[in-house]
C-alpha positions in Angstrom: 168.3 155.4 -7.0 170.7 153.2 -4.9 169.6 150.7 -2.2 171.8 152.6 0.3 169.9 155.7 -0.5 166.6 154.0 0.4 164.9 154.7 3.7 165.4 152.1 6.3 164.4 154.1 9.5 161.9 156.9 8.7 158.4 156.2 10.1 155.5 156.0 7.4 153.7 159.2 7.4 150.5 157.6 9.0 152.5 155.9 11.7 152.9 158.5 14.6 149.3 159.4 15.0 147.6 156.5 13.4 144.2 155.0 14.4 146.0 151.7 15.5 148.1 153.7 17.9 145.2 155.3 19.4 143.1 152.3 19.6 146.1 150.3 21.4 146.6 153.1 23.7 142.7 152.9 24.4 142.5 149.5 24.9 145.1 149.4 27.7 142.2 151.2 29.7 139.4 149.0 29.2 138.0 146.8 31.7 136.5 143.3 31.1 133.1 143.2 29.3 132.3 140.0 30.9 133.4 137.5 33.4 134.9 134.1 32.5 137.9 133.5 30.4 140.5 135.9 28.9 139.6 138.0 26.0 141.7 139.3 23.2 141.5 142.8 24.7 141.6 141.9 28.3 143.6 143.8 30.9 145.7 141.0 32.0 146.6 139.9 28.4 147.4 143.4 27.2 149.6 144.2 30.2 151.3 140.8 30.0 152.3 141.7 26.4 153.5 145.2 27.4 155.6 143.6 30.5 157.2 141.3 27.8 158.3 144.0 25.7 159.6 146.2 28.5 161.2 143.0 30.2 163.2 142.2 26.9 163.0 145.0 24.5 165.1 142.9 22.1 162.2 140.7 21.3 160.1 143.5 19.6 160.1 143.3 16.1 159.7 146.3 13.9 156.4 148.2 14.0 154.4 148.6 11.1 151.4 151.1 11.0 151.7 152.2 14.5 154.0 153.7 17.0 155.0 151.4 19.8 156.3 154.2 22.2 153.0 155.7 23.3 151.5 152.3 23.6 154.2 151.2 26.2 154.3 154.4 28.0 150.5 154.2 28.6 151.1 150.5 29.5 153.5 151.6 32.1 150.9 154.1 33.5 148.2 151.3 33.5 150.7 148.7 35.3 151.5 151.6 37.8 147.7 152.1 38.5 147.1 148.4 38.7 149.8 148.1 41.3 148.1 150.9 43.3 144.8 149.0 42.9 146.4 145.9 44.3 147.8 147.9 47.3 144.6 149.6 48.1 142.9 146.0 48.0 145.5 144.5 50.5 145.2 147.9 52.8 141.5 146.9 52.8 142.0 143.6 53.9 144.4 144.7 56.6 141.9 147.1 57.9 139.3 144.3 57.9 141.3 141.9 59.8 142.4 144.7 62.3 138.6 145.2 62.9 137.9 141.6 63.5 141.1 139.6 63.9 139.6 136.6 65.6 136.9 136.3 63.1 139.3 136.8 60.3 141.4 134.1 61.5 138.5 131.8 61.7 137.5 132.7 58.0 141.0 132.0 56.9 140.7 128.4 58.4 137.5 128.1 56.4 139.2 128.9 53.3 141.9 126.7 54.0 139.6 123.8 54.3 137.7 124.8 51.4 141.1 124.8 49.3 142.0 121.3 50.6 138.6 119.9 49.5 138.0 122.1 46.5 139.5 119.9 43.8 136.6 117.5 44.5 134.1 119.8 43.1 132.1 123.1 43.8 130.1 121.6 46.1 132.9 120.5 48.6 134.6 124.0 48.0 131.3 125.6 49.3 130.5 123.4 52.2 133.2 124.8 54.6 132.4 128.6 53.6 128.6 128.3 53.7 128.7 125.8 56.6 130.8 128.2 58.9 128.7 131.2 57.9 125.4 129.6 58.7 127.0 128.5 62.1 127.8 132.1 62.6 124.2 133.0 62.0 122.9 130.5 64.4 125.6 131.5 67.2 124.5 135.1 66.9 121.3 134.2 68.7 123.2 133.2 71.8 124.2 136.4 73.9 127.4 134.7 75.5 130.9 136.0 75.6 131.7 135.1 72.1 128.6 136.9 70.8 130.5 139.8 69.2 132.9 137.3 67.4 129.9 135.6 66.0 128.3 138.9 64.7 131.6 140.1 63.1 132.2 136.9 61.6 128.6 136.9 59.9 129.5 140.6 58.7 133.1 139.9 57.6 132.2 138.9 54.3 130.0 141.6 53.4 132.1 144.2 54.7 135.2 143.0 52.9 133.3 142.5 49.6 131.8 146.2 50.1 135.3 147.7 50.7 137.0 145.9 47.7 134.0 146.8 45.6 134.5 150.4 46.4 138.2 150.3 45.4 137.1 148.7 41.9 134.5 151.5 41.6 137.0 154.2 41.9 139.5 152.5 39.8 136.9 152.1 37.0 135.8 155.7 37.2 139.5 156.8 36.8 140.3 154.2 34.1 137.1 155.4 32.3 138.4 159.2 32.3 141.8 157.9 31.2 140.5 155.9 28.5 138.6 159.1 27.0 141.7 161.1 27.2 143.7 158.3 25.5 141.1 158.0 22.8 141.7 161.8 21.9 145.4 162.0 22.6 146.5 158.4 21.9 149.9 158.3 19.8 150.8 162.0 20.5 154.1 162.0 22.0 154.0 165.4 23.4 151.2 164.2 25.8 152.5 160.8 26.9 152.4 160.0 30.7 155.6 160.0 32.7 157.6 156.9 33.6 160.4 155.9 35.8 163.9 156.3 34.4 164.3 152.6 34.0 161.0 152.0 32.1 161.8 155.3 30.0 165.2 153.8 28.9 163.7 150.7 27.8 160.9 152.5 25.9 163.5 154.8 24.1 165.5 151.6 23.3 162.4 150.1 21.6 161.6 153.6 19.9 164.9 153.8 18.1 164.7 150.2 17.0 161.1 149.9 16.0 161.9 151.0 12.5 165.0 149.1 12.0 166.2 147.1 8.9 166.6 143.6 10.4 163.6 141.5 10.2 162.7 138.0 11.5 160.9 135.1 9.5 159.5 131.9 11.1 159.5 128.3 10.2 156.5 128.8 8.0 158.5 131.4 6.0 156.4 134.4 7.2 158.3 137.7 8.2 157.0 138.2 11.7 155.3 141.5 12.2 154.5 142.1 8.8 150.9 140.2 8.7 150.0 137.0 6.9 150.7 136.1 3.4 148.0 137.3 1.3 149.5 135.3 -1.8 152.1 132.8 -1.9 155.7 133.5 -2.8 156.3 134.0 -6.5 159.7 132.7 -7.6 160.7 133.4 -11.3 163.8 132.0 -12.7 165.0 134.1 -15.9 167.7 132.3 -18.0 170.0 135.1 -19.1 170.7 134.4 -22.8 171.3 137.2 -25.6 168.2 138.8 -27.1 169.9 139.3 -30.3 173.0 137.2 -31.7 174.6 140.3 -33.1 174.5 142.3 -29.8 176.6 141.7 -26.8 175.0 141.6 -23.5 176.1 143.8 -20.5 177.0 142.1 -17.3 174.1 142.4 -14.5 174.6 142.7 -10.9 172.4 142.1 -8.0 172.7 145.8 -6.5 171.9 147.0 -10.1 168.7 144.6 -10.1 167.6 146.1 -6.6 168.4 149.6 -7.5 166.2 149.5 -10.4 163.5 147.6 -8.7 163.5 150.3 -5.9 163.4 153.3 -8.4 160.4 151.8 -10.2 158.4 151.2 -6.9 159.3 154.6 -5.7 158.0 156.1 -9.0 155.0 153.8 -8.8 154.3 154.6 -5.3 154.3 158.3 -5.9 152.0 158.1 -9.0 154.7 158.4 -11.7 154.5 156.0 -14.6 157.0 153.3 -15.4 160.0 153.9 -17.7 159.2 155.7 -20.8 155.7 156.8 -19.6 154.4 160.2 -19.0 151.2 159.2 -17.3 150.8 160.0 -13.7 148.4 158.4 -11.4 147.5 158.8 -7.6 150.2 157.8 -5.3 149.8 154.9 -3.1 148.6 155.7 0.4 151.4 155.8 3.1 153.9 154.4 0.7 157.6 153.8 1.5 160.4 151.7 0.0 163.2 150.3 2.4 166.1 147.9 2.3 165.6 145.2 4.9 167.7 142.1 6.0 165.8 139.0 6.6 167.1 136.6 9.4 165.9 133.4 11.0 163.9 134.3 14.3 166.3 132.5 16.4 169.4 134.2 15.1 167.4 137.7 14.9 166.7 137.3 18.5 170.2 136.2 19.5 171.7 139.4 17.6 169.1 141.7 19.1 169.9 140.6 22.7 173.6 140.9 21.9 173.4 144.3 20.3 175.4 142.9 17.2 172.3 143.6 14.7 172.6 142.3 11.2 175.4 142.6 8.9 175.3 145.4 6.4 177.5 143.5 4.0 175.2 140.4 3.9 175.5 138.8 0.5 172.8 136.5 -1.3 173.0 133.0 -1.4 174.9 130.9 1.4 174.4 133.3 4.4 171.7 133.6 7.0 171.0 137.1 6.2 169.0 137.6 3.0 168.7 141.4 1.6 165.2 142.5 0.3 163.5 145.5 -0.8 160.5 146.2 1.2 157.7 148.2 -0.7 154.8 149.2 1.8 151.5 150.9 1.7 150.0 151.9 5.2 146.4 153.0 4.6 143.0 153.2 6.4 144.8 155.1 9.4 147.3 152.3 9.7 144.8 149.5 9.9 145.7 148.0 6.6 149.6 147.5 5.8 150.5 145.7 2.7 154.0 145.0 2.2 155.9 143.2 -0.8 159.3 141.7 -0.1 161.5 141.5 -3.1 164.9 139.7 -3.6 167.0 139.1 -6.3 169.8 136.5 -6.8 172.1 135.9 -9.8 173.5 132.4 -10.1 174.4 129.7 -12.6 173.6 131.9 -15.6 169.9 132.9 -14.6 168.3 135.7 -12.4 166.1 134.4 -9.5 163.5 137.0 -8.5 161.4 136.3 -5.5 158.3 138.1 -4.5 156.8 137.7 -1.1 153.5 139.8 -0.5 152.1 140.1 3.1 149.1 142.1 4.4 148.5 143.1 8.1 145.0 142.9 8.8 143.0 145.5 11.0 143.1 145.2 14.8 140.4 143.1 16.5 137.1 145.2 17.2 137.6 147.2 20.3 134.5 146.8 22.4 133.0 150.1 23.5 131.7 150.6 27.2 128.2 149.4 27.4 127.7 150.3 31.1 128.7 153.1 33.5 132.2 153.1 35.0 130.8 152.2 38.5 129.3 149.0 36.9 132.5 148.2 35.2 134.2 148.7 38.5 131.8 146.1 40.3 132.4 143.5 37.3 136.2 143.9 38.2 135.5 143.1 41.9 133.5 140.2 40.8 136.3 139.0 38.7 138.6 139.2 41.9 136.2 136.7 43.7 135.9 134.7 40.7 139.5 134.3 40.5 139.8 133.5 44.4 137.0 130.7 43.7 138.9 129.2 40.8 141.9 129.1 43.1 139.8 127.3 45.9 138.9 124.7 43.3 142.5 124.4 42.0 141.3 125.1 38.5 144.3 125.4 36.1 144.9 128.7 34.3 145.5 127.9 30.8 146.5 130.6 28.5 148.0 130.5 25.0 149.6 133.8 24.4 152.4 134.7 21.9 154.1 136.5 24.8 154.7 133.3 26.5 156.9 131.9 24.1 160.4 133.1 24.1 160.8 134.5 20.4 160.2 137.6 18.4 157.2 139.5 19.7 154.7 141.7 17.5 151.9 143.2 19.6 150.3 143.9 16.1 150.1 140.3 15.2 149.0 139.2 18.5 145.9 141.7 18.5 145.1 141.7 14.6 142.3 139.9 12.7 143.2 136.7 11.3 142.3 138.0 7.8 141.2 141.2 6.1 137.3 140.9 6.3 136.1 144.2 5.1 135.0 144.3 1.3 136.8 147.3 0.4 140.0 146.8 2.6 140.5 143.4 0.9 140.2 145.1 -2.6 142.7 147.8 -1.7 145.1 145.1 -0.3 144.9 143.2 -3.6 145.3 146.2 -5.7 148.3 147.5 -3.8 150.0 143.9 -4.1 149.3 144.0 -7.7 150.4 147.7 -8.6 153.7 146.8 -6.5 154.4 143.7 -8.0 153.6 145.0 -11.8 156.4 147.7 -11.0 158.8 145.2 -10.1 158.2 142.9 -13.1 158.1 146.1 -15.5 161.5 147.2 -13.9 163.3 143.7 -14.2 161.9 143.4 -17.9 163.1 146.9 -18.9 166.4 146.4 -17.2 166.9 142.9 -19.0 166.3 144.6 -22.2 168.6 147.5 -21.5 171.3 144.9 -20.9 170.8 143.0 -24.1 169.2 139.8 -22.6 166.1 138.1 -24.0 162.8 139.1 -22.5 160.2 137.5 -24.5 159.6 134.4 -22.2 159.9 136.9 -19.3 157.1 139.1 -20.8 154.7 135.9 -21.2 155.1 134.9 -17.7 154.8 138.6 -16.3 151.1 138.4 -17.6 150.4 135.2 -16.1 151.8 135.7 -12.6 149.3 138.6 -11.7 146.4 136.1 -12.9 147.4 132.9 -11.4 148.5 134.3 -8.2 145.3 135.0 -6.5 143.8 134.6 -3.1 142.5 131.1 -2.5 143.8 127.7 -3.3 143.9 125.8 -6.5 141.4 127.8 -8.4 143.4 130.2 -10.6 141.5 132.7 -12.8 144.1 132.7 -15.8 142.8 135.8 -17.7 144.9 135.4 -20.7 145.8 132.0 -22.0 146.0 131.5 -25.7 143.7 134.5 -26.4 140.8 133.0 -24.2 139.5 134.3 -21.1 139.4 131.6 -18.5 138.2 131.6 -15.0 137.9 129.2 -12.0 140.6 126.9 -13.6 142.3 124.1 -11.6 145.7 123.1 -13.4 146.9 119.7 -13.1 150.0 118.1 -14.8 149.9 114.5 -15.6 153.5 112.9 -15.9 154.6 112.6 -19.4 156.8 110.0 -20.4 159.1 112.4 -22.5 158.1 116.1 -22.0 159.2 118.6 -24.6 162.0 120.6 -24.0 161.1 124.1 -23.0 163.0 127.6 -22.6 161.8 130.4 -20.6 161.2 131.4 -17.3 160.4 128.8 -14.3 157.8 130.5 -12.3 156.2 129.2 -9.2 153.6 131.2 -7.5 152.9 128.9 -4.7 150.3 129.3 -2.1 150.9 128.9 1.6 150.6 125.4 2.8 149.9 124.3 6.2 151.4 120.8 6.0 154.1 121.1 3.3 154.4 118.0 1.2 156.9 117.1 -1.6 156.0 118.7 -5.0 155.7 116.3 -7.9 158.9 116.2 -9.9 158.8 119.0 -12.7 160.3 118.6 -16.2 163.3 120.5 -17.1 162.6 123.9 -18.3 159.4 126.1 -17.3 156.4 125.3 -15.4 153.7 126.6 -13.2 153.1 125.5 -9.8 149.8 126.2 -8.4 148.5 125.3 -4.8 151.6 123.6 -3.9 150.7 120.2 -5.4 149.4 120.9 -8.8 152.0 121.6 -11.4 151.7 122.2 -15.1 154.2 122.7 -17.8 153.5 126.1 -19.6 155.5 126.6 -22.7 154.0 130.1 -23.3 150.7 131.1 -21.6 149.9 134.0 -23.9 149.1 133.7 -27.4 151.0 130.3 -27.6 150.6 126.6 -27.1 149.7 125.1 -23.7 151.0 121.6 -23.3 150.6 118.9 -20.5 147.9 121.0 -18.9 144.6 119.5 -17.9 142.3 122.3 -17.3 139.0 121.7 -15.3 136.4 124.4 -14.6 135.2 124.3 -11.0 132.2 126.1 -9.4 131.9 127.7 -6.0 131.8 125.1 -3.2 134.4 122.8 -4.8 135.7 121.4 -1.6 134.3 117.8 -1.2 132.9 116.8 2.2 135.3 114.3 2.9 138.2 116.6 2.6 136.3 119.0 5.0 135.8 116.0 7.3 139.4 115.0 7.2 140.4 118.8 8.1 137.9 118.7 10.9 139.4 115.4 12.3 142.8 117.0 12.0 141.7 120.2 13.7 140.1 118.1 16.7 143.4 115.9 17.0 145.4 119.3 17.1 143.1 120.6 20.0 143.5 117.4 22.0 147.2 117.5 21.4 147.5 121.2 22.5 144.7 121.2 25.2 147.3 122.3 28.0 148.1 125.4 25.9 144.6 126.6 25.0 142.4 129.0 27.1 139.2 127.0 26.6 139.6 123.8 24.7 135.9 122.9 25.4 134.5 125.7 23.6 136.7 124.7 20.5 135.6 120.9 21.0 132.1 122.3 21.1 132.6 123.8 17.7 134.0 120.6 16.2 131.1 118.5 17.6 128.5 120.8 16.0 130.4 120.5 12.7 130.6 116.9 12.9 126.8 116.7 13.6 126.1 118.9 10.6 128.4 116.9 8.1 126.5 113.8 8.8 123.2 115.4 7.1 124.6 117.8 4.3 121.0 117.7 3.0 119.4 119.1 6.4 118.2 122.5 7.0 120.9 123.2 9.8 123.8 122.3 7.4 124.8 125.7 6.0 123.6 127.6 9.1 126.2 125.5 11.1 128.9 126.0 8.8 128.4 129.9 8.5 128.2 129.9 12.2 131.5 128.2 12.4 133.2 130.2 9.9 132.2 133.4 11.8 133.2 132.3 15.4 136.4 130.0 14.8 138.7 132.8 13.4 138.7 134.7 16.6 138.6 131.5 18.6 141.8 130.1 17.1 143.7 133.4 16.5 147.0 133.5 18.3 146.7 130.0 19.7 148.6 126.9 19.2 145.7 125.6 16.8 145.8 128.6 14.6 147.1 126.8 11.5 144.7 123.8 11.4 141.6 126.3 12.6 142.2 128.6 9.6 142.5 125.7 7.1 139.2 124.4 8.2 137.8 128.0 7.9 139.1 128.3 4.6 137.5 125.0 3.4 134.3 125.7 5.0 134.1 129.0 3.2 135.1 127.4 -0.2 132.3 125.0 0.4 129.7 127.7 1.0 131.0 129.4 -1.9 
């Protein structure tokens, strides 16, 4: 099966009517569950994301696990209804002004005075408003020529508030009805709402490119829109030397490697055994194989806006485009998307195989309505007055949103959980990565053997890679090492004055690092790099001798308190540095204060409850913010300390 025959634009079977598509369409009609700062499913944030996509469709990355077209069409309808609601509020305001123009002018003066002194504090902002209203109550008792003016001035705030509340109540009832229809029909294109010609053209433009083959990656080495790295990228370097002296080797080409890998992945995904195997297993859910081209985010955006796209003739090393095979499983009705990106390069007499697994976690929980539609409408009206009050006090609106940055935009990344939390979903993700990875390694080994190259060292490392590359950090569960089952093993490599010469495969299944640091120098030959800074020179990991490796067993909760304190300090410094970009930096500072207090008394009764509470709340607070990296690193350390 050639790579040119691989599907690059077909939607996975669970994309069109997936649960993710329905949930995103339904969320657009949700109303705020509480007053205060913005929430992940807040109306303003969702509509801003939709607006960014429609304003610049070229920013939208390929969609995995859902169909973006219904989401955008429902977003157009919600934006239209929101505009209608704003027009109704303005009309109500105009009618109230026409009813009492003099009183409205007086209240406008009181609001202006409140705005002038509002930055000094809430009491100063309230003084002109309450003072004028008390003044009108007093003057109402005097039956002079201005008696009607004072009466209407006292009534005007209540009349205006009641009229605006009525508008929001009607809007809430309509939104609740639309929410129910979207929940039933979300994702079905035949029942999509109408849109204007300009918006429809942009939505169609996005629809034709949401399954494209060009994929951007960020400075962290993560493919944008494909989720987060579940495991670090595994890099295997195979020296191409003859397996048998009397047998000549056949030249190997990169396209042939990718074709063999694609065929093996397709067979494994559809439940067929590997080469020479007659066994059949259950097919992987929502499985597809496609050829993609990865580009730096800036170059990808530049080409998307210019319409140039990515070159189909992109070579391997030395070019900004890098061809990958993408094997993908879409399960749990689109909530779980597991992708394995495979790249192969032949250079300097060796085969360099790179495996990059990424997992897209389920969406953030969508809150269900807990009150009648009329109550939601009243809450929306209260939110309008709260926004007016913040304007009077000159409270800056701080929002950290991926849509504000001029770069590739993924709705799914912005609205997904920071990690897979469900036990069974996490197990499925690990199993899918292992199965796809095993298919790739089996295919490469079989191809090397057919071409007459030595495969002994590659066969040994193939067993190790699935054992060492585990979720976590430096605790690697080596299942097979010299015939002994070892678990929770941390490997470190002391510098040897004269390391033994080795032959075989250089394999570095590293883990994602928040603050990359230079790796220690490795000895020539083969090695294993775990966790980014622990290196070991492994001669043969299965049934053979292990040298220059110090193995130490660690139990759960192996993160020392001083390391956790260091991460906490870095997290707080990151909060202070990016305070202007955060929605609620004080809430994050409160979390760090509680954690700092708990760390002062590790033996206290409140130590572990404080850590558990932080581990539960911090992921949602830092998701999609400027402090996400340091926050997630802190959460990971807390969970390891708790065990």
